[in-house]
N, C-alpha and C positions, 0 to 999 in steps of 0.2 A: 504493499499498500504506499501510496504518498505521503512524506512527514516532510515537516516544515520544523527549523527552530524557532519560527516567531513565538508558538506557545508558551518552550520553555523561557525565553527571552521576557514575555510579558508576567509569566510566573514569579520569575529570579525579581523581577524589577516592580511589581504589585509587592511583595515578601518586603524588600528594602525599603520601600514606601513605608509599609507599615510597621516593620519589627524595629526601624534605626530610628525614623522621626518620630514616631508613636512616644518611645521612653525618653527620648531628647527633650521634646515637649512636656512630656509627664513630669520626668524629673526635677524640672522647674519648681513643681505643686508640692513636692515629696521628698523637695531636699533631704530637710533634717530628720524625717520620718525613716529614710533608708537609711541616711549615712550612722545613725546611731541605734538601729535595732534588725538585728539579724532574720528577725519575724516579717519585716519591711521589707527589705531584700527578695524574698524568697515569696512574698504578695507580689511585687513586679515582677517576679521572673512568671510567674501562673498567670499574672494578667497578660503577658505579652504572646506567652504561648496562647491563651485562649483569642483572644483580637487577632493573630495570626492565623490560626486554625480557621476561625470562623470567616476569613477573609478568603481563605484560600479553599474551604472546605475539606480538609483532611489534616491529621493529626500533624502539629508541629512539638517539639521538644528541644529545649534549651536550658542547657547543664549551667550557663553561670553567664555575668554580665557585668563589667564594669563603666559605672557613668562617669563621665569627666565635664561636668556642668561648667567648669571654667575657660572649657575648650568648644563646649558643647559636641562632643564628641560622644562616642561608647565603643565599645569591645565587646565581642560577643562572642563567646567558649562553647563548644559540643553541639552545635546547631543541628539537626535531624528531621527532615520534611518527608515525613510518607509517603508511597505513592497511593494513587487512587485506586479501589477496588475496582473490579477483582483482584486487581494485583498490586497489593498493596507494599510487599516485601519481595526484594531488599528494596529499603527506603530510596526515595526517588531524588535527594540528595542530602549531602552528610557534608557539613566544613566542617574543620578543627578550629579553626579561628574566622572573624570578620571583626573588621572595624571600619566607622564610618565619622566624619564630620561633617555638622551643616555651618552655613553662613546665614545670617540672616539680613535680607536685606532691607524689605518694611515689616515691621510685626503689626501694624495694622492691615497692611494691604496683604498681609498673609503672602509673602514672595522671599523664596529662601532659595538656595541651592547647595547640591554636595561639594564640602571643599575638597573629601579626601574619600574614597571609597577602595578599602583592601578585602582583598579574600585569599585566605592562604587554604591550603592544602583540600581542593572542595574536590568532591568524589558524587556526580550525577551519573542514575541509573534509570534508562528509559528502555520501556519495553514495549513491544508494541505485538500481539497476539495473530494469528492468519484472519481473525476476523477484523481486524483491524481498531481492536481495541488497548489503549495504550493504559500508562498508569499516570499520566496528565492529569491535571483537575481541572474542573471545569471551572474558573472563575464566574465568581457570582456577580450578576450584574444588576440592577436597579429597573423596574418595569416604567419608571417613573420620566424616562426619557429616552427616545432611540437612540441617541448617539451619547454613549459614556463614557466618559472620558477615564483611561484606565491609570493613566500616570501622565506627569511631563516634568522629566527631570534632567538638572542640568548638574556636570560633574566635573569639576576641576581638573582633578587628578585621578584614575582607578587604574588598578593594580589584582591581577590576578595570579597567584603563583602555584605551580607543581598541582595542578588541575587535570583531571580523568573523568571521560565522557565516557562511559560503557552503553551503547546500544544494540538491544539484544546479544547481550555479554560479548559484543566485540569494541574492546576499548581503544580509545585515542586522547593522546595527552595534547594537554593545552596550557598556554601562557600567553598574558596579555600585559601591555603595559601603556592605556592610553591616557592622552590628555585633552582638555576641553571638550569632555565628550557632551554631546547635545541627545537625548532618546524621550519622543514623545510616542505616544500609542492610545489608541482609543476602540471602542467596540461598538459596533453597528446591529444592535437587537434583532431587528427586521432584516436585516441581510445576513448575518449570523456570522460578521467578517472582521477580521481587525484590521487596522491600517495603521500608520506610522511609519517616524523618519527614526534614523540610526547614523549621527556626525561625528568626528573626531579630527582634531587638527595634527595631532602628532602619536 
């Protein structure tokens, strides 16, 4: 069956937009609670897992995270994203470490961009059976609009190290070092179609 990298890119992009931006903004509200309480730290991890799982429609597990509010950045450790049923195992994505920092352009205008994203040792295992059913989740969209924006990202510096993608158990090593990345995508619920652009300067 025909297969495209668009869906996994959208899944990863939406995951980072949800899991990275959300804890950074939420961290400003729970700063003292998290830093002074192990229960608060565990609560924040559970909340992130719940938000990401609801967004992607599949189980998401996170071992630990470190918030750096002074630099508006976060480090994630031991990230696991299960595959969509009926092919939930092995996991769709495993990441040993990931970090991201944001720069806020305008608080009132809700304008921001990623200053940096780093993903270390990611392993993606994509499976498509003979009936064309894959382990890629279907991103949930709202019925209130026919043209739903999935995400619109600006990334000053993106690095991916020592990665591997397995497509039906066939391995491929990957590594990326991109600068001034611009990535946006949207989903048209009537046409059941994703569209978007990806650009980088270096």
